C-alpha positions in Angstrom: 87.5 64.0 51.4 84.9 61.3 49.6 87.7 58.6 50.9 87.6 60.0 54.8 83.3 59.6 54.2 83.7 56.1 53.0 86.3 54.8 55.7 83.5 56.8 58.3 80.4 54.6 56.4 82.8 51.1 57.0 83.8 52.4 60.8 80.6 53.4 61.5 79.1 49.8 60.1 81.4 47.4 62.1 80.4 45.5 65.3 80.3 48.1 68.9 83.5 47.1 70.4 82.8 44.2 73.4 84.4 46.6 76.1 81.4 49.6 74.7 78.7 46.6 74.7 79.5 45.8 78.2 79.4 48.9 79.7 76.0 49.4 78.2 74.7 46.3 79.3 76.1 46.7 82.8 74.2 51.0 82.3 71.0 49.6 81.4 70.7 46.6 83.7 71.2 48.9 86.9 68.5 51.5 85.6 66.4 48.6 85.6 67.1 46.7 88.5 65.0 48.2 91.1 62.2 47.8 89.0 63.0 44.3 88.1 62.7 43.5 92.2 59.7 45.1 92.2 58.2 43.3 89.2 60.0 39.5 90.8 58.4 40.1 94.4 54.7 41.6 93.3 54.1 38.7 90.6 55.5 36.1 93.6 53.0 37.1 96.2 50.3 37.0 93.9 51.4 33.5 91.5 48.7 31.8 88.5 48.3 28.5 87.6 49.2 27.8 83.9 46.7 29.3 81.7 45.1 31.5 84.5 47.7 33.8 84.5 45.4 36.9 84.0 46.8 39.4 86.2 50.4 38.8 85.5 49.7 39.5 82.0 47.9 42.5 82.3 50.7 43.6 83.9 53.2 42.9 81.4 50.6 43.9 78.5 50.6 46.8 80.3 54.1 48.0 81.0 55.2 47.0 77.1 52.6 49.3 76.1 53.7 52.5 78.3 56.8 51.6 76.0 55.5 52.0 72.7 55.8 48.5 71.8 53.8 46.9 69.3 51.9 44.1 71.6 49.4 41.8 71.4 47.6 39.7 74.2 45.3 36.7 74.6 48.2 34.3 72.6 47.4 31.1 73.7 44.6 32.0 75.9 46.9 34.4 78.6 50.3 34.7 76.9 51.8 38.5 75.6 53.8 39.5 73.2 55.3 42.9 72.2 57.5 43.9 69.5 60.9 46.5 69.6 61.5 48.0 66.6 65.3 49.2 66.3 65.9 52.7 64.9 68.4 51.2 62.7 68.5 47.6 60.6 69.9 44.9 62.0 68.3 41.3 63.1 65.1 39.8 63.7 65.3 38.1 67.5 63.1 36.6 70.0 63.3 36.6 73.9 60.9 34.2 75.8 60.3 34.4 79.6 57.4 32.0 81.1 54.5 33.5 83.3 53.2 30.9 85.1 53.3 28.6 88.8 53.0 26.0 90.5 50.1 23.6 92.7 52.7 23.9 95.6 52.1 25.9 99.0 55.1 28.1 100.0 57.7 27.2 103.0 59.3 30.5 102.9 59.3 32.6 105.1 59.5 36.4 103.4 57.1 39.3 103.6 56.1 38.2 99.7 55.6 35.1 100.5 52.4 33.5 98.5 49.6 32.4 100.3 47.7 32.3 97.5 45.4 28.8 96.5 43.7 27.7 93.4 42.2 24.5 92.0 44.0 22.3 90.2 42.6 18.4 89.0 39.5 19.1 91.3 41.3 19.8 95.4 42.3 23.4 96.3 45.9 23.9 96.8 48.8 26.2 97.2 50.3 28.2 94.7 53.8 28.9 94.4 56.6 30.7 92.0 58.5 27.6 93.1 60.2 26.6 89.7 61.1 30.9 89.2 59.2 32.0 86.5 58.4 35.2 88.5 62.2 36.2 87.9 62.1 35.4 84.3 58.8 37.6 84.1 60.3 40.2 86.3 63.6 40.3 84.4 62.6 40.0 80.4 60.3 43.4 81.3 63.2 44.8 82.7 65.4 44.1 79.7 62.6 45.5 77.1 62.2 48.6 79.6 66.2 48.8 78.8 66.2 48.6 75.4 63.1 50.7 74.5 65.2 53.5 76.0 68.0 52.8 73.4 65.5 52.0 70.7 66.7 54.8 68.3 70.2 53.6 68.2 69.3 49.8 68.7 70.3 47.8 65.1 67.1 45.2 64.4 63.9 44.2 65.7 63.3 42.5 69.2 60.2 39.7 70.2 59.5 39.4 73.4 57.6 36.4 74.8 55.8 36.6 77.6 54.5 32.5 77.5 51.7 31.1 79.5 51.2 27.0 81.1 55.2 26.2 80.6 54.9 24.2 83.6 51.7 22.2 81.7 48.3 23.2 80.8 45.3 21.8 82.7 43.7 18.7 82.0 41.9 19.1 78.8 43.4 22.1 77.6 45.8 22.9 75.3 48.4 25.8 75.6 51.9 27.1 76.4 54.8 27.2 73.9 53.4 24.6 70.5 50.1 26.8 71.2 51.7 29.9 70.9 53.3 28.5 67.6 50.4 26.8 66.3 48.6 30.7 66.4 51.6 31.6 64.5 53.8 33.6 66.5 56.7 33.3 63.8 54.2 34.1 61.0 54.8 37.5 60.7 57.7 37.9 62.8 60.2 34.9 62.0 63.5 35.6 64.5 66.5 34.5 63.5 67.3 33.4 67.0 65.6 32.9 69.8 66.6 33.4 73.6 66.1 32.0 77.3 67.0 31.7 80.5 65.8 30.0 84.0 67.0 30.5 87.6 68.4 27.2 89.0 68.8 26.6 92.4 71.7 24.3 91.3 74.0 27.4 90.9 74.8 29.1 92.8 73.9 33.4 92.6 76.9 35.0 90.1 77.2 32.0 88.8 75.6 31.3 85.0 75.5 28.3 83.5 75.0 26.6 79.9 75.3 23.6 78.1 75.8 22.7 73.6 73.6 20.7 72.4 71.3 18.9 74.1 70.1 20.5 77.0 67.5 19.2 78.9 65.5 16.2 78.3 62.1 15.6 76.5 59.2 15.1 78.6 56.3 13.1 78.4 53.1 12.6 80.9 51.6 9.2 81.5 48.5 8.3 82.7 47.6 4.9 84.5 44.5 3.2 85.5 44.0 -0.1 87.2 41.0 -1.4 87.4 40.0 -3.8 90.6 37.1 -5.4 91.9 35.4 -3.2 94.8 34.4 -5.1 98.3 34.4 -4.8 102.1 38.4 -4.6 103.9 37.8 -6.9 105.8 37.0 -9.3 103.0 39.4 -8.9 100.2 39.3 -12.6 98.6 35.8 -11.3 97.8 36.8 -8.9 95.4 40.3 -7.7 93.0 42.9 -5.0 94.7 43.5 -2.4 92.7 45.6 -0.7 95.0 47.7 -3.6 96.1 48.1 -3.6 92.5 49.6 -0.3 91.2 51.9 -0.8 94.0 53.0 -3.6 92.6 53.1 -1.9 89.4 54.8 1.6 90.8 58.2 -1.1 92.3 57.9 -3.7 88.9 58.1 -0.6 86.7 61.4 0.8 88.3 63.1 -2.2 87.0 62.9 -0.7 83.0 65.2 2.4 83.7 67.4 0.6 86.1 67.7 -2.6 84.0 66.1 -2.5 80.7 67.7 1.0 79.4 70.9 1.4 78.4 71.6 4.5 80.3 75.3 4.7 79.7 74.4 5.5 76.5 71.9 8.4 77.6 70.4 9.6 80.8 66.4 8.7 81.3 63.7 8.9 84.1 60.6 7.4 84.6 58.8 8.9 88.1 55.6 7.9 89.3 54.1 11.6 90.5 50.7 10.7 92.2 48.2 7.8 93.1 44.5 8.2 94.2 42.4 5.7 95.0 39.7 4.9 97.6 38.1 6.6 100.4 37.2 4.9 102.9 39.4 2.9 105.6 37.9 -0.6 105.4 36.5 0.0 101.1 38.9 -2.0 99.1 38.1 0.7 96.0 37.2 -0.2 92.2 40.1 1.6 90.4 43.3 3.2 91.4 44.8 6.4 88.8 49.2 6.9 89.0 50.0 10.0 86.7 54.1 10.1 86.0 56.2 11.5 84.2 59.1 10.2 81.6 62.5 12.0 81.0 64.3 11.1 78.1 67.4 12.3 75.2 67.4 9.8 72.4 63.6 8.9 70.5 64.6 5.2 70.6 64.7 4.9 74.3 61.8 7.1 75.1 60.2 4.5 72.7 61.1 2.2 74.6 60.2 2.8 77.3 57.1 3.8 76.1 56.6 -0.1 74.9 58.3 -1.0 78.4 55.4 0.7 80.8 52.6 -0.4 78.6 53.7 -4.3 78.9 54.6 -4.0 82.8 51.3 -2.7 83.6 49.5 -5.1 81.4 51.6 -8.5 82.9 51.4 -6.8 86.6 47.7 -6.1 86.5 47.0 -9.6 85.1 49.3 -11.6 87.7 47.2 -9.4 90.1 43.2 -10.1 88.4 43.1 -6.8 87.6 43.0 -4.7 84.4 44.7 -1.9 83.1 45.1 1.0 80.9 47.7 2.9 80.1 47.6 6.0 78.3 51.0 8.5 77.5 49.2 11.4 75.4 51.4 12.7 72.4 50.3 16.1 72.9 51.4 16.9 76.7 55.4 16.3 76.2 58.1 18.6 75.7 60.8 17.2 72.9 64.9 17.5 73.7 65.6 21.2 74.2 68.8 21.4 71.9 70.9 24.8 72.3 72.3 25.3 68.5 76.1 24.6 68.8 76.7 27.3 66.3 74.7 29.6 68.0 76.5 28.6 71.6 79.8 29.0 70.4 78.9 32.8 69.2 76.9 33.4 72.6 79.6 31.7 75.0 81.9 34.9 74.7 78.9 37.4 76.0 78.1 35.6 79.3 82.1 35.6 80.1 81.7 39.6 79.4 78.5 39.6 82.0 80.0 37.3 84.8 83.6 36.3 84.5 84.9 33.0 82.9 85.2 31.8 86.0 81.9 32.1 86.7 80.6 30.9 83.4 79.6 27.1 83.9 79.2 24.1 81.3 76.0 22.2 82.8 76.2 18.5 82.3 72.5 17.3 80.5 69.3 17.9 82.8 66.7 15.7 83.2 64.4 18.8 83.7 61.9 19.6 80.8 61.6 23.0 79.1 58.8 23.5 76.5 61.0 26.5 74.9 62.3 23.1 72.7 59.1 24.3 70.9 61.0 27.7 70.0 64.2 26.0 69.4 62.9 23.5 66.8 61.8 26.4 64.8 64.8 28.2 64.7 68.3 28.6 66.5 67.9 28.3 70.1 70.1 29.3 73.1 69.2 28.9 76.6 71.3 29.1 79.7 70.5 29.3 83.9 71.3 31.9 86.5 72.7 31.3 89.5 70.2 31.1 92.6 71.4 29.8 95.9 72.9 32.3 97.8 76.9 32.7 97.9 78.2 30.3 101.0 75.6 27.7 101.0 75.8 24.0 99.2 73.9 24.5 95.8 73.8 20.7 95.4 72.1 20.6 98.9 69.8 23.3 98.0 66.3 23.2 98.1 65.4 22.6 94.7 63.5 24.0 91.7 59.2 23.0 92.2 60.5 22.6 96.4 57.8 23.8 98.8 61.1 25.8 100.2 62.6 27.1 96.6 64.4 30.2 97.5 65.6 32.8 95.1 69.0 34.8 96.1 67.7 38.2 94.4 71.7 39.1 93.2 70.6 36.6 90.8 68.3 39.5 88.9 71.0 41.8 88.5 72.8 39.3 87.2 70.9 37.2 84.7 69.1 40.5 83.8 72.6 41.7 82.4 73.6 38.3 80.9 70.8 38.5 78.9 71.4 42.1 77.5 74.9 41.6 77.1 73.5 38.3 74.7 71.5 40.5 73.0 73.6 43.7 72.4 76.2 41.5 71.0 74.2 39.7 68.9 72.3 42.4 67.5 75.3 44.3 67.1 77.6 41.3 66.1 80.1 40.9 68.6 81.3 37.3 68.5 84.3 37.6 70.2 85.5 39.1 74.1 
């Protein structure tokens, strides 16, 4: 009799069978899919910019408290963290979703399309969830709800991280992932792994994608001020034209990537995102502001872009009789997002279970950036992509994330929810192979 009790004890400690976990992920996802869609539509209709996610964070906090989780609000201004304690011993993990929208005016004809506006850099702008963070928040709420329903049988503990300001903070503010970490996010609850996902226009609904190792680029902002001498538009020789200088600078700077960097080694991007100078048709202004972004995967190439951009700016300005200041703040960028190779190998079978082998896509490096990278620098991280473009539409030409026409096929929501539930259940129960 004693031997049989020992055997039963050993069996109880073994990982849950893969088929059982797949059935559980499907069942749990099905139980919350309606809520996830409703949350997503509501949040989509009421988007909020970074560090201003007041309504969204209240929805999140209220739901997590209703589930009986340990909840902390006001993290990095508007972030919310909930902790679920399972009924059995097991690993500690974290799952993260971002909540902020973008200063983009929506061009989709949807019954829940955004009509919101806000002040951004001194201007009234449209606000839209043009990157899909509404869906990330809704899916993580659904995952928290689903896992809470089985907490007594769940091994381990799960931290749900609802992060503000992934798209960056307003000028002269801090926030996002680095601020959450600085405030001690992992001080008392240090997960052994963290997971995240992103809806992605370059994949069709039904597909999920990932890459082991370096996955998304490091990003850095730059700010260049070209200083000229203001004069009448009819007398350009009486001043120094910063608009012409800025135009020359922008064109010349494109040679940094196309002619100076060895992009056969790693991709790199240098993009100017805004130009502001002048207010009247017949006045040459005294200055022009330029802002933009740098994307790299290699630290040496990153530094080369910094050095070359400053050099090009100074020399082009001097050639035009102007002066220039170039700032690349080291507090407003993101590091390279690296999917831990060991964790990636462990998680891939879970994605196969959720989506099917033919729908798990090995992706190339993405020059988009993600401050999830800060979390993944602290603990092993895994970040995957969920197809958002309707089946039958060419995902390669679909309006991209950040477009005013970015469109999410809502069938992505059940798949994303199920895929993350599969990843979490398999990890907590120790499953590593199909």
